[in-house]
All heavy atoms as an XYZ file, in Angstrom:
855
protein
N     110.798     78.625    108.950
C     111.000     79.862    108.226
C     110.570     79.527    106.809
O     110.870     78.595    106.219
C     112.518     80.284    108.281
C     112.610     81.615    107.624
S     114.220     82.491    108.011
C     114.201     82.716    109.756
N     109.814     80.533    106.258
C     109.346     80.383    104.894
C     110.448     80.344    103.786
O     111.594     80.786    104.213
C     108.352     81.453    104.655
C     108.609     82.446    105.721
C     109.243     81.731    106.862
N     110.101     80.062    102.546
C     111.169     79.999    101.529
C     111.918     81.286    101.350
O     113.054     81.299    100.964
C     110.514     79.596    100.236
C     110.029     78.177    100.101
C     109.468     77.868     98.861
C     107.981     78.238     98.888
N     107.233     77.876     97.639
N     111.209     82.430    101.461
C     111.799     83.676    101.229
C     112.710     84.247    102.344
O     113.277     85.293    102.273
C     110.841     84.772    100.910
C     109.753     85.086    101.968
O     109.985     84.560    103.085
O     108.851     85.790    101.780
N     112.772     83.482    103.534
C     113.730     83.830    104.554
C     113.130     84.857    105.512
O     113.793     85.220    106.490
N     111.862     85.329    105.334
C     111.238     86.253    106.245
C     110.539     85.470    107.316
O     109.587     84.753    106.902
C     110.411     87.239    105.468
C     109.717     88.204    106.470
C     111.186     87.995    104.389
N     110.810     85.646    108.539
C     110.069     84.921    109.546
C     108.644     85.316    109.605
O     108.324     86.512    109.485
C     110.758     85.190    110.849
C     111.605     86.398    110.606
C     111.816     86.527    109.117
N     107.686     84.349    109.763
C     106.319     84.679    109.959
C     105.911     84.757    111.305
O     106.621     84.188    112.273
C     105.407     83.592    109.302
C     105.574     83.429    107.766
C     104.749     82.271    107.289
O     104.343     81.377    108.051
O     104.524     82.284    106.057
N     104.858     85.477    111.671
C     104.326     85.397    113.038
C     103.723     84.054    113.260
O     103.279     83.350    112.279
C     103.160     86.454    113.179
C     103.543     87.865    112.884
C     104.171     88.445    114.109
C     104.448     89.905    113.965
N     104.999     90.518    115.193
N     103.821     83.529    114.442
C     103.514     82.152    114.725
C     102.009     81.916    114.817
O     101.243     82.670    115.473
C     104.105     81.725    116.119
C     105.671     81.569    116.040
C     106.054     80.550    115.086
O     105.505     79.483    115.055
O     107.125     80.860    114.341
N     101.574     80.954    114.126
C     100.182     80.377    114.251
C      99.060     81.469    113.934
O      99.277     82.508    113.427
N      97.857     81.035    114.389
C      96.713     81.906    114.190
C      96.812     83.153    114.988
O      96.333     84.197    114.513
C      95.478     81.108    114.621
S      95.027     79.737    113.547
N      97.384     83.122    116.128
C      97.622     84.379    116.908
C      98.398     85.390    116.174
O      98.013     86.621    116.226
C      98.222     84.016    118.218
N      99.451     84.999    115.493
C     100.209     85.949    114.701
C      99.442     86.578    113.576
O      99.439     87.707    113.377
N      98.612     85.683    112.823
C      97.882     86.221    111.747
C      96.738     87.107    112.267
O      96.420     88.141    111.667
C      97.235     85.029    110.983
C      96.532     85.546    109.771
S      95.755     84.261    108.676
C      97.206     83.787    107.846
N      96.164     86.824    113.446
C      95.189     87.586    114.010
C      95.710     89.006    114.384
O      95.124     90.043    114.118
C      94.518     86.936    115.290
C      93.400     87.665    115.880
C      92.234     87.872    114.923
C      92.924     86.907    117.133
N      96.954     89.059    114.900
C      97.586     90.331    115.271
C      97.735     91.200    114.004
O      97.499     92.390    114.049
C      98.945     90.101    115.999
C      99.706     91.395    116.355
C     101.005     91.167    116.904
O     101.334     89.984    117.188
O     101.696     92.146    117.136
N      98.205     90.510    112.968
C      98.440     91.275    111.731
C      97.106     91.723    111.191
O      97.062     92.914    110.689
C      99.080     90.363    110.731
C     100.548     90.063    111.144
C     101.113     88.770    110.421
O     100.357     87.909    109.929
O     102.358     88.639    110.304
N      96.052     90.937    111.220
C      94.727     91.342    110.646
C      94.155     92.506    111.541
O      93.549     93.418    110.921
C      93.810     90.155    110.633
S      94.275     89.008    109.276
N      94.363     92.420    112.817
C      93.861     93.543    113.712
C      94.563     94.911    113.393
O      93.924     95.913    113.359
C      94.091     93.172    115.118
C      93.045     92.222    115.688
C      93.309     91.918    117.124
C      92.368     90.930    117.763
N      92.680     90.655    119.135
N      95.879     94.670    113.017
C      96.612     95.993    112.707
C      96.078     96.604    111.513
O      96.138     97.817    111.350
C      98.102     95.615    112.539
N      95.440     95.801    110.576
C      94.936     96.307    109.304
C      93.452     96.680    109.394
O      92.872     97.216    108.407
C      95.104     95.306    108.168
C      96.565     94.837    107.950
C      96.575     93.767    106.849
C      97.382     96.100    107.453
N      92.892     96.519    110.602
C      91.432     96.747    110.766
C      91.066     98.158    111.132
O      90.062     98.423    111.747
C      90.855     95.733    111.735
O      91.361     96.049    113.094
N      91.855     99.162    110.701
C      91.620    100.475    111.057
C      91.891    101.407    109.875
O      92.992    101.216    109.181
C      92.533    100.974    112.257
C      92.401    102.385    112.596
O      93.040    103.232    111.969
N      91.608    102.731    113.580
N      91.034    102.293    109.553
C      91.104    103.076    108.314
C      92.405    103.922    108.286
O      93.144    104.026    107.299
C      89.932    104.002    108.210
C      89.821    104.784    106.950
C      88.568    105.575    106.807
O      87.667    105.379    107.595
O      88.509    106.394    105.867
N      92.716    104.527    109.394
C      94.007    105.361    109.451
C      95.205    104.493    109.300
O      96.127    104.914    108.523
C      93.998    106.060    110.875
O      92.940    106.882    111.026
C      95.281    106.983    110.926
N      95.310    103.324    109.927
C      96.507    102.458    109.809
C      96.601    101.998    108.232
O      97.640    101.948    107.736
C      96.444    101.294    110.713
C      96.652    101.762    112.171
C      96.922    100.622    113.102
N      95.759     99.704    113.376
C      94.831     99.827    114.321
N      94.994    100.864    115.193
N      93.948     99.054    114.453
N      95.499    101.624    107.623
C      95.517    101.336    106.254
C      96.007    102.453    105.434
O      96.772    102.353    104.501
C      94.121    100.838    105.715
C      93.777     99.455    106.188
C      92.324     99.182    105.735
C      94.679     98.440    105.594
N      95.539    103.617    105.689
C      95.976    104.892    104.988
C      97.492    105.094    105.145
O      98.129    105.417    104.135
C      95.173    106.069    105.396
N      97.960    104.858    106.396
C      99.398    105.037    106.613
C     100.269    104.116    105.745
O     101.164    104.535    105.102
C      99.783    104.866    108.134
C      99.148    106.008    108.954
C     101.224    104.757    108.283
C      99.152    105.735    110.461
N      99.796    102.849    105.692
C     100.466    101.940    104.791
C     100.437    102.317    103.347
O     101.385    102.171    102.650
C     100.012    100.444    105.052
C     100.273     99.830    106.355
C      99.586     98.505    106.490
C     101.829     99.575    106.451
N      99.298    102.845    102.944
C      99.155    103.308    101.574
C     100.119    104.475    101.295
O     100.759    104.475    100.322
C      97.632    103.713    101.279
C      97.485    104.112     99.897
C      96.012    104.632     99.708
O      95.153    104.223    100.466
O      95.808    105.462     98.726
N     100.149    105.421    102.200
C     100.900    106.605    102.008
C     102.366    106.208    101.906
O     103.175    106.712    101.150
C     100.756    107.643    103.101
C      99.275    108.152    103.319
C      98.437    108.254    102.292
C      98.713    108.648    104.461
N      97.209    108.782    102.772
C      97.364    109.012    104.090
C      99.139    108.758    105.762
C      96.561    109.561    105.044
C      98.303    109.262    106.676
C      97.031    109.757    106.387
N     102.797    105.285    102.775
C     104.245    104.924    102.876
C     104.614    104.017    101.717
O     105.790    103.806    101.423
C     104.511    104.213    104.259
C     104.445    105.114    105.422
C     104.710    104.391    106.698
C     105.361    106.365    105.339
N     103.625    103.531    100.884
C     103.996    102.713     99.785
C     104.621    103.657     98.708
O     105.551    103.209     97.980
C     102.736    102.136     99.154
C     103.027    101.196     98.071
C     101.800    100.462     97.674
N     102.190     99.441     96.709
C     101.314     98.632     96.175
N     100.011     98.714     96.451
N     101.738     97.645     95.325
N     104.206    104.879     98.675
C     104.814    105.853     97.735
C     104.960    107.229     98.509
O     104.232    108.132     98.263
C     103.868    106.042     96.549
C     104.505    106.968     95.519
O     105.679    107.376     95.619
O     103.776    107.220     94.497
N     106.077    107.292     99.347
C     106.224    108.462    100.136
C     106.342    109.761     99.400
O     105.877    110.797     99.747
C     107.452    108.193    100.964
C     107.678    106.760    100.852
C     107.006    106.245     99.626
N     107.017    109.684     98.213
C     107.272    110.938     97.457
C     105.943    111.611     97.016
O     105.844    112.739     96.954
C     108.136    110.581     96.239
N     104.955    110.738     96.741
C     103.677    111.310     96.279
C     102.847    111.779     97.380
O     102.130    112.764     97.134
C     102.926    110.123     95.591
N     103.017    111.304     98.577
C     102.159    111.729     99.694
C     102.878    112.656    100.642
O     102.211    113.331    101.533
C     101.630    110.475    100.451
C     100.849    109.623     99.581
N      99.579    109.911     99.274
C     101.155    108.439     98.952
C      99.093    108.936     98.429
N     100.047    108.018     98.258
N     104.230    112.678    100.680
C     104.962    113.541    101.560
C     106.000    114.178    100.719
O     107.218    113.738    100.719
C     105.610    112.667    102.661
C     104.666    111.837    103.500
C     104.424    110.523    103.195
C     103.939    112.456    104.575
C     103.505    109.777    103.876
C     102.968    111.748    105.250
C     102.775    110.451    104.952
N     105.780    115.265    100.028
C     106.760    115.987     99.225
C     108.106    116.289    100.022
O     107.898    116.705    101.196
C     105.982    117.323     98.751
C     104.577    116.875     98.843
C     104.528    115.915    100.042
N     109.191    116.123     99.402
C     110.445    116.494    100.015
C     111.144    115.256    100.613
O     112.226    115.367    101.126
N     110.472    114.119    100.572
C     110.981    112.910    101.176
C     111.560    111.944    100.099
O     111.964    110.791    100.410
C     109.956    112.110    102.022
O     108.877    111.685    101.184
C     109.423    112.920    103.178
N     111.702    112.393     98.891
C     112.074    111.593     97.777
C     113.386    110.809     97.948
O     113.510    109.663     97.685
C     112.195    112.348     96.418
C     110.901    112.933     96.008
C     110.407    114.262     96.640
O     111.245    114.757     97.475
O     109.484    114.757     96.242
N     114.411    111.365     98.574
C     115.706    110.849     98.793
C     115.985    110.257    100.149
O     117.121    109.915    100.524
C     116.767    111.767     98.364
O     116.670    112.910     99.288
N     114.936    110.193    100.987
C     115.178    109.713    102.395
C     114.915    108.226    102.499
O     113.777    107.799    102.604
C     114.196    110.549    103.250
C     114.647    110.401    104.747
O     115.494    109.518    105.005
O     114.168    111.240    105.577
N     115.912    107.478    102.531
C     115.813    105.952    102.683
C     115.381    105.621    104.023
O     115.015    104.455    104.231
C     117.205    105.354    102.354
C     117.630    105.417    100.873
O     116.687    105.659    100.062
O     118.820    105.369    100.590
N     115.463    106.401    105.020
C     115.102    106.090    106.393
C     113.574    106.066    106.547
O     113.069    105.495    107.509
C     115.709    107.122    107.380
N     112.806    106.640    105.596
C     111.443    106.709    105.727
C     110.864    108.099    105.956
O     111.507    109.067    105.672
N     109.704    108.182    106.472
C     109.038    109.413    106.644
C     108.884    109.809    108.134
O     108.597    108.945    108.921
C     107.516    109.350    106.058
C     106.807    110.674    106.309
C     107.622    109.048    104.584
N     109.221    110.951    108.507
C     109.169    111.389    109.865
C     107.802    111.339    110.437
O     106.817    111.631    109.734
C     109.709    112.863    109.904
S     109.553    113.623    111.542
N     107.690    110.960    111.662
C     106.426    110.763    112.323
C     105.572    112.117    112.381
O     104.384    111.985    112.202
C     106.581    110.221    113.838
C     107.266    111.211    114.663
C     105.223    109.819    114.354
N     106.292    113.207    112.348
C     105.511    114.488    112.333
C     104.759    114.721    111.001
O     103.679    115.155    111.058
N     105.377    114.257    109.923
C     104.764    114.472    108.611
C     103.484    113.477    108.560
O     102.462    113.789    108.019
C     105.685    114.168    107.543
C     106.817    115.139    107.296
C     107.750    114.670    106.236
C     106.262    116.436    106.951
N     103.616    112.334    109.065
C     102.577    111.290    109.098
C     101.422    111.779    109.849
O     100.247    111.762    109.577
C     103.071    109.908    109.584
C     104.098    109.302    108.636
C     101.869    108.972    109.636
C     104.864    108.158    109.104
N     101.775    112.323    111.071
C     100.764    112.834    112.004
C     100.005    114.075    111.392
O      98.743    114.027    111.486
C     101.457    113.344    113.265
C     100.533    113.812    114.415
C     100.462    115.288    114.494
O     101.438    116.023    114.186
N      99.295    115.835    114.913
N     100.649    114.926    110.652
C      99.901    116.055    110.044
C      99.038    115.624    108.987
O      97.905    116.049    108.806
C     100.988    116.997    109.557
C     101.313    118.088    110.555
C     102.310    119.115    109.988
N     103.565    118.774    110.560
C     104.782    118.941    109.834
N     104.705    119.388    108.656
N     105.813    118.528    110.426
N      99.475    114.646    108.156
C      98.678    114.146    107.037
C      97.428    113.343    107.568
O      96.295    113.544    106.966
C      99.473    113.243    106.102
C      98.646    112.657    104.997
C      99.458    112.319    103.803
N      98.632    111.839    102.749
C      98.251    112.521    101.754
N      98.659    113.710    101.495
N      97.427    111.996    100.796
N      97.641    112.644    108.686
C      96.454    111.869    109.185
C      95.527    112.771    109.958
O      94.338    112.397    110.146
C      96.976    110.805    110.151
N      95.989    113.859    110.395
C      95.129    114.811    111.213
C      94.824    114.230    112.590
O      93.735    114.546    113.127
N      95.674    113.471    113.147
C      95.442    112.859    114.506
C      96.366    113.567    115.458
O      97.327    114.192    115.137
C      95.772    111.369    114.515
S      94.832    110.452    113.424
N      96.114    113.352    116.728
C      97.106    113.819    117.718
C      98.296    113.039    117.682
O      98.269    111.973    117.120
C      96.380    113.781    119.093
O      96.254    112.382    119.486
N      99.407    113.562    118.321
C     100.669    112.830    118.379
C     100.507    111.485    119.028
O     100.942    110.490    118.586
C     101.731    113.667    119.049
C     102.916    112.878    119.265
C     102.022    114.974    118.303
N      99.698    111.452    120.172
C      99.565    110.209    120.887
C      98.789    109.142    120.082
O      99.131    108.031    120.058
C      98.873    110.435    122.258
O      97.637    111.017    122.057
N      97.789    109.654    119.363
C      96.950    108.712    118.536
C      97.834    108.144    117.422
O      97.813    106.913    117.163
C      95.775    109.398    117.975
O      94.957    109.826    119.045
C      94.958    108.473    117.113
N      98.574    108.989    116.684
C      99.349    108.488    115.541
C     100.457    107.603    116.085
O     100.838    106.589    115.442
C      99.928    109.656    114.654
C     100.204    109.170    113.265
C     101.163    110.229    115.293
C      98.950    108.842    112.444
N     101.045    107.893    117.222
C     102.127    107.024    117.834
C     101.598    105.647    118.174
O     102.150    104.583    117.894
C     102.623    107.610    119.120
O     103.393    108.864    118.812
N     100.259    105.645    118.630
C      99.665    104.267    118.927
C      99.457    103.570    117.544
O      99.639    102.295    117.583
C      98.353    104.554    119.628
N      98.982    104.224    116.531
C      98.706    103.494    115.231
C     100.074    102.990    114.664
O     100.158    101.884    114.222
C      98.140    104.536    114.243
C      96.750    104.817    114.472
N      95.769    103.771    114.753
C      96.024    105.965    114.433
C      94.562    104.403    114.845
N      94.692    105.660    114.733
N     101.083    103.810    114.806
C     102.457    103.364    114.203
C     102.985    102.216    115.077
O     103.625    101.289    114.492
C     103.440    104.524    114.225
C     103.046    105.672    113.210
C     103.866    106.873    113.515
C     103.132    105.206    111.855
N     102.839    102.220    116.397
C     103.302    101.090    117.209
C     102.544     99.842    116.876
O     103.164     98.769    116.798
C     103.146    101.443    118.721
N     101.320     99.947    116.641
C     100.513     98.711    116.304
C     101.055     98.131    114.910
O     101.204     96.893    114.728
C      99.017     99.019    116.238
C      98.518     99.257    117.641
C      98.207     97.885    115.573
C      97.121     99.795    117.667
N     101.234     99.024    113.971
C     101.728     98.445    112.741
C     103.125     97.924    112.755
O     103.498     96.987    112.111
C     101.678     99.680    111.665
C     100.320    100.105    111.191
C     100.348    101.367    110.432
C      99.617     98.947    110.376
N     103.918     98.599    113.603
C     105.325     98.053    113.827
C     105.369     96.715    114.583
O     106.076     95.821    114.157
C     106.175     99.097    114.661
C     107.613     98.774    114.726
C     108.408     99.923    115.372
O     107.843    100.738    116.026
N     109.727     99.772    115.350
N     104.608     96.588    115.631
C     104.416     95.251    116.352
C     103.980     94.164    115.368
O     104.445     93.042    115.507
C     103.540     95.381    117.542
C     104.249     95.859    118.742
C     103.364     95.636    120.038
N     101.975     96.174    119.930
C     101.634     97.413    120.222
N     102.562     98.293    120.588
N     100.357     97.717    120.101
N     103.087     94.486    114.469
C     102.552     93.478    113.525
C     103.581     93.204    112.447
O     103.463     92.206    111.719
C     101.255     94.109    112.892
N     104.652     94.016    112.394
C     105.694     93.731    111.381
C     105.638     94.487    110.139
O     106.460     94.265    109.239
N     104.673     95.366    109.972
C     104.439     96.015    108.734
C     105.333     97.294    108.518
O     105.445     97.770    107.423
C     102.950     96.360    108.539
C     102.044     95.196    108.443
C     100.900     95.106    109.263
C     102.361     94.134    107.603
C     100.063     94.065    109.206
C     101.486     93.082    107.513
C     100.286     92.935    108.377
N     105.798     97.771    109.624
C     106.688     99.000    109.489
C     108.015     98.737    110.197
O     108.142     97.962    111.178
C     105.975    100.212    110.227
C     104.724    100.683    109.692
C     104.235    101.895    110.509
C     104.848    101.113    108.247
N     109.007     99.539    109.753
C     110.337     99.634    110.408
C     110.506    100.996    110.850
O     110.153    101.968    110.126
C     111.441     99.156    109.408
C     111.424     97.673    109.123
C     112.642     97.336    108.267
N     112.599     95.938    107.955
C     113.553     95.262    107.361
N     114.566     96.032    107.037
N     113.446     94.055    107.125
N     111.126    101.169    111.998
C     111.356    102.566    112.511
C     112.969    102.821    112.547
O     113.674    101.858    112.836
C     110.767    102.740    113.867
N     113.290    104.006    112.202
C     114.643    104.372    112.246
C     114.719    105.704    113.004
O     113.989    106.704    112.712
C     115.306    104.589    110.895
O     115.081    103.387    110.104
C     116.778    104.973    110.955
N     115.593    105.814    114.010
C     115.738    107.069    114.825
C     116.885    107.886    114.188
O     117.965    107.347    113.870
C     116.102    106.791    116.256
C     116.232    108.013    117.146
C     116.489    107.715    118.643
N     115.191    107.334    119.217
C     114.296    108.121    119.647
N     114.389    109.418    119.427
N     113.197    107.698    120.215
N     116.508    109.137    114.003
C     117.548    110.121    113.575
C     117.465    111.304    114.528
O     116.561    112.068    114.424
C     117.145    110.575    112.118
C     117.561    109.671    111.013
C     117.501    110.320    109.753
N     118.040    109.475    108.663
C     117.909    109.782    107.405
N     117.375    110.830    107.036
N     118.428    108.894    106.522
N     118.431    111.375    115.418
C     118.378    112.458    116.377
C     117.132    112.248    117.228
O     116.896    111.198    117.789
N     116.344    113.204    117.364
C     115.066    113.234    118.206
C     113.916    112.688    117.366
O     112.848    112.533    117.909
C     114.862    114.592    118.763
C     114.445    115.595    117.718
C     114.153    116.961    118.354
O     114.519    117.168    119.581
N     113.461    117.920    117.664
N     114.087    112.512    116.109
C     112.917    112.112    115.255
C     112.982    110.686    114.889
O     114.032    110.032    114.700
C     112.943    112.988    113.882
C     112.950    114.372    114.147
C     113.924    115.272    114.045
C     111.844    115.169    114.739
N     113.600    116.528    114.335
C     112.263    116.469    114.785
C     110.553    114.873    115.090
C     111.464    117.541    115.256
C     109.742    115.901    115.536
C     110.251    117.117    115.616
N     111.781    110.031    114.767
C     111.686    108.649    114.336
C     111.089    108.673    112.902
O     110.080    109.376    112.684
C     110.864    107.798    115.286
C     111.519    107.821    116.624
C     110.675    106.433    114.733
C     110.746    107.039    117.697
N     111.636    107.933    112.023
C     111.205    107.803    110.657
C     110.617    106.362    110.449
O     111.171    105.405    110.917
C     112.326    108.071    109.643
C     112.747    109.502    109.617
N     113.516    110.100    110.700
C     112.644    110.444    108.760
C     113.786    111.264    110.329
N     113.214    111.637    109.185
N     109.551    106.292    109.691
C     108.917    104.978    109.447
C     108.905    104.715    107.938
O     108.710    105.576    107.153
C     107.500    104.970    109.984
C     107.384    104.972    111.478
C     107.353    106.139    112.237
C     107.322    103.810    112.136
C     107.312    106.168    113.597
C     107.346    103.742    113.557
C     107.346    104.976    114.266
O     107.252    104.929    115.646
N     109.072    103.429    107.685
C     108.921    103.003    106.290
C     108.410    101.499    106.330
O     108.415    100.889    107.358
C     110.183    102.912    105.573
C     111.280    102.021    106.110
C     112.632    102.130    105.368
N     113.693    101.527    106.110
C     114.066    100.243    105.925
N     113.451     99.591    105.045
N     115.031     99.750    106.601
N     107.783    101.143    105.302
C     107.114     99.833    105.215
C     108.164     98.747    105.120
O     109.202     98.880    104.569
C     106.318     99.768    103.881
C     105.004    100.510    103.921
C     104.365    100.710    102.567
N     104.320     99.480    101.717
C     103.142     98.964    101.298
N     102.066     99.577    101.583
N     103.164     97.852    100.635
N     107.858     97.658    105.746
C     108.696     96.347    105.584
C     108.148     95.608    104.453
O     107.234     94.762    104.702
C     108.820     95.626    106.914
C     109.794     94.549    106.898
O     110.060     94.050    105.769
O     110.255     94.110    107.956
N     108.549     95.867    103.261
C     107.994     95.183    102.144
C     108.090     93.629    102.200
O     107.176     92.932    101.723
C     108.605     95.729    100.810
C     108.318     97.208    100.561
C     106.885     97.544    100.424
O     105.989     96.727    100.093
O     106.540     98.721    100.599
N     109.210     93.103    102.655
C     109.360     91.617    102.778
C     108.316     91.027    103.643
O     107.659     90.031    103.350
C     110.782     91.262    103.304
C     111.795     91.647    102.233
O     111.491     91.688    101.003
O     113.057     91.783    102.630
N     108.010     91.699    104.824
C     107.059     91.185    105.771
C     105.702     91.317    105.223
O     104.840     90.414    105.381
C     107.126     91.924    107.147
C     108.342     91.546    107.922
C     108.098     90.181    108.682
N     106.983     90.281    109.457
C     105.858     89.500    109.515
N     105.781     88.633    108.649
N     104.896     89.656    110.441
N     105.378     92.362    104.488
C     104.080     92.564    103.817
C     103.880     91.449    102.762
O     102.772     90.947    102.683
C     103.865     94.011    103.319
C     103.816     94.954    104.470
C     102.682     94.120    102.405
C     103.924     96.464    104.014
N     104.870     91.197    101.964
C     104.700     90.144    100.988
C     104.570     88.778    101.627
O     103.773     87.961    101.224
C     105.962     90.097    100.094
C     105.830     90.958     98.881
C     106.977     90.632     97.817
N     108.292     90.991     98.345
C     108.827     92.191     98.369
N     108.030     93.244     98.049
N     109.970     92.379     98.908
N     105.233     88.549    102.712
C     105.137     87.224    103.460
C     103.697     87.148    104.003
O     103.091     86.017    103.946
C     106.198     87.075    104.542
N     103.149     88.186    104.552
C     101.803     88.117    105.083
C     100.769     87.865    104.066
O      99.877     87.064    104.213
C     101.505     89.481    105.783
C     100.050     89.646    106.149
C      99.441     88.920    107.220
C      99.182     90.528    105.461
C      98.158     89.041    107.486
C      97.883     90.637    105.766
C      97.394     89.909    106.831
N     100.905     88.557    102.868
C      99.847     88.360    101.882
C     100.007     86.943    101.283
O      98.928     86.391    100.890
C     100.010     89.405    100.798
O     101.323     89.445    100.162
C      99.609     90.844    101.316
N     101.222     86.439    101.140
C     101.347     85.097    100.632
C     100.761     84.138    101.575
O     100.066     83.183    101.153
C     102.844     84.802    100.448
N     100.990     84.303    102.878
C     100.465     83.367    103.938
C      98.942     83.510    103.933
O      98.207     82.448    104.097
C     100.986     83.712    105.304
C     100.561     82.886    106.414
C     101.212     83.143    107.618
N     100.684     82.438    108.703
C     100.601     82.817    109.961
N     101.084     84.052    110.291
N     100.079     82.074    110.858
N      98.355     84.663    103.773
C      97.017     84.868    103.804
C      96.368     84.130    102.543
O      95.323     83.393    102.773
C      96.594     86.361    103.691
C      95.230     86.809    103.939
C      94.846     86.496    105.403
C      95.192     88.300    103.838
N      96.929     84.218    101.449
C      96.505     83.544    100.275
C      96.682     82.111    100.399
O      95.741     81.262    100.077
C      97.306     84.012     99.011
C      96.972     83.418     97.730
N      95.791     83.752     97.073
C      97.535     82.389     96.943
C      95.698     82.977     96.036
N      96.775     82.153     95.917
N      97.759     81.548    100.963
C      98.006     80.152    101.144
C      97.048     79.529    102.153
O      96.528     78.422    101.986
C      99.496     79.958    101.585
C      99.849     78.534    101.794
C     101.228     78.287    102.324
N     101.208     78.804    103.769
C     102.108     79.568    104.296
N     103.037     80.113    103.591
N     101.997     79.973    105.551
N      96.871     80.153    103.304
C      96.123     79.498    104.439
C      94.585     79.748    104.388
O      93.853     79.049    105.044
C      96.659     80.021    105.763
C      98.065     79.628    106.010
O      98.544     78.733    105.268
O      98.698     80.070    107.012
N      94.213     80.794    103.650
C      92.728     81.006    103.605
C      92.166     80.585    102.297
O      91.888     80.876    101.439
C      92.357     82.479    103.922
C      92.694     82.909    105.305
C      92.214     84.401    105.510
C      91.860     82.082    106.360
């Protein structure tokens, strides 16, 4: 486990999975939008759970199935956390995992 206590994905395969998750323009945009949800999703200023998948889908202009696939890839890579509220799922960035990934990328490459 690294110094900051955030577990890393194992070996080259873990880093490859994370890099593949970032290799799509829509997924990068989602991470950018979720960095500052209040600026990109008005009305979400006080929502600690994150942004509802429906709002992300509308902003991206993708079908529900496509946005769900993008979000699942980002979540599997560890960049997003999901919280269920009733029938809705809200997503937010996992800042600790993102910091660990960028530190590892800097250290290993």
